[in-house]
Biopython code that builds the backbone (N, CA, C, O; Angstrom):
import numpy as np
from Bio.PDB.StructureBuilder import StructureBuilder

atoms = [
    (1, "MET", "N", (0.821, -1.440, -0.048)),
    (1, "MET", "CA", (-0.088, 0.091, -0.234)),
    (1, "MET", "C", (0.905, 1.221, -0.136)),
    (1, "MET", "O", (0.729, 2.096, -0.984)),
    (2, "LEU", "N", (2.194, 1.463, 0.937)),
    (2, "LEU", "CA", (2.835, 2.370, 0.772)),
    (2, "LEU", "C", (3.471, 2.742, -0.582)),
    (2, "LEU", "O", (3.453, 3.848, -1.122)),
    (3, "ALA", "N", (4.021, 1.632, -1.011)),
    (3, "ALA", "CA", (4.584, 1.775, -2.336)),
    (3, "ALA", "C", (3.594, 2.429, -3.327)),
    (3, "ALA", "O", (3.900, 3.452, -3.938)),
    (4, "ALA", "N", (2.135, 1.678, -3.503)),
    (4, "ALA", "CA", (1.314, 2.320, -4.294)),
    (4, "ALA", "C", (0.985, 3.630, -4.126)),
    (4, "ALA", "O", (0.632, 4.323, -5.081)),
    (5, "LYS", "N", (1.086, 4.169, -2.674)),
    (5, "LYS", "CA", (0.671, 5.483, -2.497)),
    (5, "LYS", "C", (1.644, 6.408, -3.039)),
    (5, "LYS", "O", (1.292, 7.420, -3.645)),
    (6, "ARG", "N", (3.008, 6.059, -2.817)),
    (6, "ARG", "CA", (4.331, 6.793, -2.803)),
    (6, "ARG", "C", (4.077, 7.066, -4.618)),
    (6, "ARG", "O", (4.123, 8.193, -5.113)),
    (7, "ALA", "N", (3.858, 6.006, -5.288)),
    (7, "ALA", "CA", (3.838, 6.178, -6.772)),
    (7, "ALA", "C", (2.677, 6.801, -7.407)),
    (7, "ALA", "O", (2.749, 7.061, -8.608)),
    (8, "GLY", "N", (1.530, 7.095, -6.695)),
    (8, "GLY", "CA", (0.438, 7.783, -7.299)),
    (8, "GLY", "C", (-0.539, 6.933, -7.530)),
    (8, "GLY", "O", (-1.619, 7.426, -7.855)),
    (9, "ILE", "N", (-0.434, 5.562, -7.434)),
    (9, "ILE", "CA", (-1.620, 4.726, -7.673)),
    (9, "ILE", "C", (-2.652, 5.031, -6.729)),
    (9, "ILE", "O", (-2.442, 5.280, -5.541)),
    (10, "ARG", "N", (-3.905, 5.004, -7.352)),
    (10, "ARG", "CA", (-5.065, 5.173, -6.515)),
    (10, "ARG", "C", (-5.929, 3.971, -6.423)),
    (10, "ARG", "O", (-6.787, 3.874, -5.546)),
    (11, "ARG", "N", (-5.695, 2.957, -7.407)),
    (11, "ARG", "CA", (-6.545, 1.730, -7.073)),
    (11, "ARG", "C", (-5.626, 0.688, -7.008)),
    (11, "ARG", "O", (-4.674, 0.711, -7.788)),
    (12, "VAL", "N", (-5.780, -0.467, -5.997)),
    (12, "VAL", "CA", (-5.215, -1.212, -5.547)),
    (12, "VAL", "C", (-6.242, -2.520, -5.983)),
    (12, "VAL", "O", (-7.458, -2.563, -5.802)),
    (13, "ILE", "N", (-5.496, -3.428, -6.526)),
    (13, "ILE", "CA", (-6.460, -4.901, -6.826)),
    (13, "ILE", "C", (-5.860, -6.023, -5.817)),
    (13, "ILE", "O", (-4.768, -6.523, -6.091)),
    (14, "LEU", "N", (-6.512, -6.390, -4.742)),
    (14, "LEU", "CA", (-5.868, -7.460, -3.767)),
    (14, "LEU", "C", (-6.897, -8.852, -3.940)),
    (14, "LEU", "O", (-8.046, -8.824, -4.382)),
    (15, "PRO", "N", (-6.222, -9.942, -3.511)),
    (15, "PRO", "CA", (-6.986, -11.243, -3.321)),
    (15, "PRO", "C", (-7.855, -11.206, -2.196)),
    (15, "PRO", "O", (-7.482, -10.685, -1.145)),
    (16, "GLU", "N", (-8.972, -11.708, -2.325)),
    (16, "GLU", "CA", (-10.158, -11.427, -1.428)),
    (16, "GLU", "C", (-9.341, -12.523, -0.049)),
    (16, "GLU", "O", (-9.760, -12.407, 1.103)),
    (17, "GLN", "N", (-8.701, -13.078, -0.229)),
    (17, "GLN", "CA", (-8.018, -13.849, 0.987)),
    (17, "GLN", "C", (-7.391, -12.742, 2.011)),
    (17, "GLN", "O", (-7.413, -12.849, 3.238)),
    (18, "ASN", "N", (-6.851, -11.703, 1.305)),
    (18, "ASN", "CA", (-6.195, -10.637, 2.253)),
    (18, "ASN", "C", (-7.040, -9.601, 2.572)),
    (18, "ASN", "O", (-6.480, -8.534, 2.825)),
    (19, "ARG", "N", (-8.293, -9.634, 2.628)),
    (19, "ARG", "CA", (-9.269, -8.682, 3.025)),
    (19, "ARG", "C", (-9.113, -8.412, 4.431)),
    (19, "ARG", "O", (-9.271, -7.261, 4.839)),
    (20, "SER", "N", (-8.746, -9.588, 5.409)),
    (20, "SER", "CA", (-8.737, -9.323, 6.648)),
    (20, "SER", "C", (-7.548, -8.758, 7.062)),
    (20, "SER", "O", (-7.568, -8.087, 8.094)),
    (21, "ASP", "N", (-6.362, -8.923, 6.365)),
    (21, "ASP", "CA", (-4.945, -8.338, 6.717)),
    (21, "ASP", "C", (-4.980, -6.691, 6.332)),
    (21, "ASP", "O", (-4.079, -6.018, 6.831)),
    (22, "VAL", "N", (-5.832, -6.098, 5.591)),
    (22, "VAL", "CA", (-6.001, -4.878, 5.269)),
    (22, "VAL", "C", (-6.569, -4.230, 6.459)),
    (22, "VAL", "O", (-6.537, -2.999, 6.480)),
    (23, "ALA", "N", (-7.147, -4.938, 7.573)),
    (23, "ALA", "CA", (-7.822, -4.447, 8.632)),
    (23, "ALA", "C", (-6.706, -4.068, 9.690)),
    (23, "ALA", "O", (-6.977, -3.498, 10.747)),
    (24, "GLU", "N", (-5.291, -4.474, 9.270)),
    (24, "GLU", "CA", (-4.292, -4.234, 9.975)),
    (24, "GLU", "C", (-3.347, -2.890, 9.453)),
    (24, "GLU", "O", (-2.299, -2.497, 9.965)),
    (25, "ILE", "N", (-3.853, -2.488, 8.618)),
    (25, "ILE", "CA", (-2.913, -1.195, 7.912)),
    (25, "ILE", "C", (-3.679, -0.010, 8.609)),
    (25, "ILE", "O", (-4.888, 0.050, 8.828)),
    (26, "PRO", "N", (-2.794, 0.838, 8.882)),
    (26, "PRO", "CA", (-3.476, 2.264, 9.551)),
    (26, "PRO", "C", (-4.258, 2.869, 8.471)),
    (26, "PRO", "O", (-3.882, 2.787, 7.302)),
    (27, "THR", "N", (-5.364, 3.492, 8.827)),
    (27, "THR", "CA", (-6.456, 4.069, 7.921)),
    (27, "THR", "C", (-5.853, 5.206, 7.449)),
    (27, "THR", "O", (-6.220, 5.565, 6.331)),
    (28, "ASP", "N", (-4.858, 5.999, 8.118)),
    (28, "ASP", "CA", (-4.330, 7.163, 7.377)),
    (28, "ASP", "C", (-3.834, 6.832, 5.935)),
    (28, "ASP", "O", (-4.057, 7.518, 4.937)),
    (29, "LEU", "N", (-3.124, 5.667, 5.990)),
    (29, "LEU", "CA", (-2.091, 5.114, 4.689)),
    (29, "LEU", "C", (-3.355, 4.642, 3.687)),
    (29, "LEU", "O", (-3.135, 4.820, 2.489)),
    (30, "LEU", "N", (-4.178, 4.274, 3.915)),
    (30, "LEU", "CA", (-5.441, 3.961, 3.071)),
    (30, "LEU", "C", (-6.299, 4.947, 2.524)),
    (30, "LEU", "O", (-7.124, 4.630, 1.667)),
    (31, "LYS", "N", (-6.187, 6.124, 2.937)),
    (31, "LYS", "CA", (-6.988, 7.292, 2.530)),
    (31, "LYS", "C", (-6.313, 7.765, 1.278)),
    (31, "LYS", "O", (-5.137, 8.123, 1.209)),
    (32, "GLY", "N", (-7.328, 7.724, 0.128)),
    (32, "GLY", "CA", (-6.999, 8.058, -1.105)),
    (32, "GLY", "C", (-6.877, 6.757, -1.869)),
    (32, "GLY", "O", (-6.694, 6.973, -3.067)),
    (33, "LEU", "N", (-6.913, 5.731, -1.615)),
    (33, "LEU", "CA", (-6.699, 4.472, -2.263)),
    (33, "LEU", "C", (-8.127, 3.690, -2.290)),
    (33, "LEU", "O", (-8.860, 3.498, -1.319)),
    (34, "GLU", "N", (-8.344, 3.287, -3.632)),
    (34, "GLU", "CA", (-9.493, 2.261, -3.818)),
    (34, "GLU", "C", (-9.080, 0.860, -3.833)),
    (34, "GLU", "O", (-8.304, 0.335, -4.632)),
    (35, "LEU", "N", (-9.732, 0.284, -2.789)),
    (35, "LEU", "CA", (-9.481, -1.148, -2.844)),
    (35, "LEU", "C", (-10.269, -2.114, -3.497)),
    (35, "LEU", "O", (-11.457, -2.121, -3.174)),
    (36, "GLU", "N", (-9.925, -2.864, -4.270)),
    (36, "GLU", "CA", (-10.575, -4.030, -5.157)),
    (36, "GLU", "C", (-10.311, -5.203, -4.849)),
    (36, "GLU", "O", (-9.161, -5.636, -4.935)),
    (37, "TYR", "N", (-11.543, -6.088, -4.347)),
    (37, "TYR", "CA", (-11.104, -7.791, -3.909)),
    (37, "TYR", "C", (-11.459, -8.304, -5.039)),
    (37, "TYR", "O", (-12.562, -8.073, -5.534)),
    (38, "VAL", "N", (-10.554, -9.076, -5.596)),
    (38, "VAL", "CA", (-10.893, -10.363, -6.379)),
    (38, "VAL", "C", (-10.907, -11.615, -5.779)),
    (38, "VAL", "O", (-10.460, -11.791, -4.646)),
    (39, "GLY", "N", (-11.500, -12.705, -6.618)),
    (39, "GLY", "CA", (-11.334, -13.848, -6.225)),
    (39, "GLY", "C", (-10.829, -14.963, -6.995)),
    (39, "GLY", "O", (-10.693, -16.085, -6.508)),
    (40, "THR", "N", (-10.530, -14.648, -8.270)),
    (40, "THR", "CA", (-9.719, -15.176, -9.488)),
    (40, "THR", "C", (-9.198, -14.311, -10.347)),
    (40, "THR", "O", (-9.594, -13.181, -10.634)),
    (41, "ILE", "N", (-8.059, -15.060, -10.836)),
    (41, "ILE", "CA", (-7.151, -14.218, -11.902)),
    (41, "ILE", "C", (-8.280, -13.558, -12.943)),
    (41, "ILE", "O", (-8.203, -12.369, -13.250)),
    (42, "ASP", "N", (-9.096, -14.228, -13.343)),
    (42, "ASP", "CA", (-10.088, -13.680, -14.372)),
    (42, "ASP", "C", (-10.674, -12.203, -14.186)),
    (42, "ASP", "O", (-10.722, -11.301, -15.023)),
    (43, "GLU", "N", (-11.202, -12.210, -12.560)),
    (43, "GLU", "CA", (-11.722, -11.213, -11.967)),
    (43, "GLU", "C", (-10.514, -10.204, -11.961)),
    (43, "GLU", "O", (-10.843, -9.090, -12.366)),
    (44, "ALA", "N", (-9.243, -10.325, -11.612)),
    (44, "ALA", "CA", (-8.231, -9.340, -11.552)),
    (44, "ALA", "C", (-7.852, -8.922, -13.119)),
    (44, "ALA", "O", (-7.308, -7.819, -13.165)),
    (45, "LEU", "N", (-7.984, -9.416, -14.112)),
    (45, "LEU", "CA", (-7.899, -9.129, -15.527)),
    (45, "LEU", "C", (-8.913, -8.135, -15.839)),
    (45, "LEU", "O", (-8.757, -7.030, -16.359)),
    (46, "THR", "N", (-9.982, -8.706, -15.438)),
    (46, "THR", "CA", (-10.877, -7.858, -15.945)),
    (46, "THR", "C", (-11.128, -6.423, -15.267)),
    (46, "THR", "O", (-11.525, -5.514, -15.997)),
    (47, "HIS", "N", (-10.952, -6.228, -14.155)),
    (47, "HIS", "CA", (-10.358, -5.113, -13.542)),
    (47, "HIS", "C", (-9.377, -4.153, -14.064)),
    (47, "HIS", "O", (-9.600, -2.977, -14.352)),
    (48, "THR", "N", (-8.045, -4.916, -14.171)),
    (48, "THR", "CA", (-6.999, -4.293, -14.747)),
    (48, "THR", "C", (-6.981, -3.894, -16.047)),
    (48, "THR", "O", (-6.302, -2.925, -16.384)),
    (49, "LEU", "N", (-7.833, -4.697, -17.055)),
    (49, "LEU", "CA", (-7.612, -4.318, -18.670)),
    (49, "LEU", "C", (-8.928, -3.645, -18.784)),
    (49, "LEU", "O", (-9.135, -3.335, -19.957)),
    (50, "ALA", "N", (-9.878, -3.312, -17.995)),
    (50, "ALA", "CA", (-11.414, -2.538, -18.384)),
    (50, "ALA", "C", (-10.887, -1.159, -18.473)),
    (50, "ALA", "O", (-10.051, -0.664, -17.717)),
    (51, "ARG", "N", (-11.574, -0.489, -19.662)),
    (51, "ARG", "CA", (-11.261, 0.824, -20.138)),
    (51, "ARG", "C", (-11.984, 1.737, -19.250)),
    (51, "ARG", "O", (-13.177, 1.557, -19.006)),
    (52, "SER", "N", (-11.243, 2.808, -18.706)),
    (52, "SER", "CA", (-12.016, 3.940, -18.047)),
    (52, "SER", "C", (-12.554, 4.821, -18.973)),
    (52, "SER", "O", (-12.003, 5.063, -20.047)),
    (53, "GLY", "N", (-13.641, 5.331, -18.598)),
    (53, "GLY", "CA", (-13.947, 6.263, -19.223)),
    (53, "GLY", "C", (-15.413, 6.072, -19.932)),
    (53, "GLY", "O", (-15.883, 6.970, -20.631)),
]
sb = StructureBuilder()
sb.init_structure("model")
sb.init_model(0)
sb.init_chain("A")
sb.init_seg("    ")
for serial, (resi, resn, name, xyz) in enumerate(atoms, 1):
    if name == "N":
        sb.init_residue(resn, " ", resi, " ")
    sb.init_atom(name, np.array(xyz, "f"), 0.0, 1.0, " ", f" {name:<3s}", serial, name[0])
structure = sb.get_structure()
């Protein structure tokens, strides 16, 4: 999360299994980040390859 934030990345895609781990991250670090959880690689690809706009 810290690396994403420092790089100016606003949207982070995470495995659903890591959802509980995010609770351990300080909330101030999560501010400004949009977290999306996926269960499969197909879902991850859909989110990353989707055109915005």
